[in-house]
N, C-alpha and C positions, 0 to 999 in steps of 0.2 A: 536720856533719849539720844544724846549726842553719840554715845557709844554704839547704840543700836544702828543709827544712821551710818556711822562710819563702818561698822561691821557689814551692813548691807551693801554699801557702795564698794567696799573692798572685795567682798565675796562676788558681787556682780561683775566687777572688773576682772577678777581672776577667772571666773567662768567664761566670760567673753573672750579672753585671751586664750585660755586653755582649749576651748571647744570651737573657737572661731565663730561665735554666735554674734549676729548683728542685732543689737538691741532695738533698732528701729523697724526691723521686719517682724511682722506679726506672724507667729507660728500657728498654723491651723492643724488640728488633729487629723491624722490620716484615717479615713473611714475604712478603706479596703486597700489591700496591696494589689498592685496591678497583676493580672493573671499572666502566667507564662504560657506560651503556645504549647499545645500537646506534643509530646514526642511521638513522631511517626516512625514506624519500623522501616528499615531500608527496603526498597522495592527489589524483589528478586525476580529475575526473568523466569517465565514459565515456558515449558516446551510447547511449541505449537505443532499441531498435527499437519504434516505435509503428506499429500497423497502419495501412495506408492505408485511406481510405474506399473503400467498394465503388464501382467504376466501373459506370456504366450499360452494358448491352449495346447493340450497334449492329445495326440491320437494314441489310444491304448491298444487298439487292435494291431497285432503283429503278423497275422496270417489269415488267409481265407481258405476254407475247405474246398477241395476239388469238387467239380460238378460232373454229372453224367448227362450225356447227350439225350435230350427229350425226356428227362426225369425232372420232377419238381426239385427246386433248389431254394433253400432259405439260408441266409447268412446275416450276421449282425456286425456292424462296425460301431465302435464306442470311442468316446473322447471325453475330456474334462478340462476344467480351468480352475486354478486356485484363487482367482479373484472372486470376491463376494458378489453373489447374485448376477453374474454375467449371463447373458443370453447367447447360446451357441447355435451356429448353423453349420451343416455339413453338406458338402457337395460330393457326389460319387460319380466319377466319369470313366469312360472306356470299359463299361461292363460288356460281357459277351452278349451277342444278340439273343433276345428272349428273356434276359434277366434285367430287372430295373429296380430303381430305388422306390420302395413303397411308401416310406414315411419315416420321420424322425420324432422322437420324444425328448423334450428338453426338461431337465430337472435342475432349475436354479436352486441353490441352497445357501445357507449362511457361510459355510467354510469352503465349499467347492461346488462347482456347477458341473453337471453331467449331461451327455447327450448319447442316445442310442438310436441308430438308424438301421432299418431292416431292408435287405435286398432279397428279392425272390423272383421266381419265374421258372420257365423251362428253357434251358439253353438249346439253341437250334444249330449251332456250328461248333465243330471241334476246333480246339486251339488253346494257346496260352495267351492270356490277356493281362496286361499291366493296368490294374485298376488304380485310378488316381483318387485319393481322398484329400479333400481340402476342408479344414476346420477353421472357422472364424468366430471371434467373439464380437460383441457389440461395442467394443472400445478400440477396434483396429488391430487386434491380435490375430495372426493368421499362421497356420502351419500346414504343410503338405507332406503326404506320404504316398508311396506307390507300393502296392501289394500284388503279387502274381495270383491269378485265378485260372486254373486249367480246366478245360472241358474235355472229358475223355469219353470213350465209347462205353 
């Protein structure tokens, strides 16, 4: 029995020294390892949509047909805007006497907005008139163009 006791004490002493074990501390079994926090992927910035600046509207009409004195005249002026769903308005000024702006039709669309305005009447005075067209959108875009319109005999 002496040999066993001596063996046990020697083994215990060697293990204590080798593994730095304190014989007075009670070792409790570990029930679960502490969980490590989940690895989160790095945050990558995403592109944010910045609104595009308002595009100016465009007057497509480049000329007006000549009119004849005291004969019916009908003409059209057209414009557009490349902004989505813009509402367009057109002013037509300095028309010959007897001709007036009858009305405009607006065509807002997904990719481009259009406007067509109709001028008509019977001109009552011969001359060359500089018709002023002003096209505006509902976001502050504005463009102006002057077109000659002659009234002949």
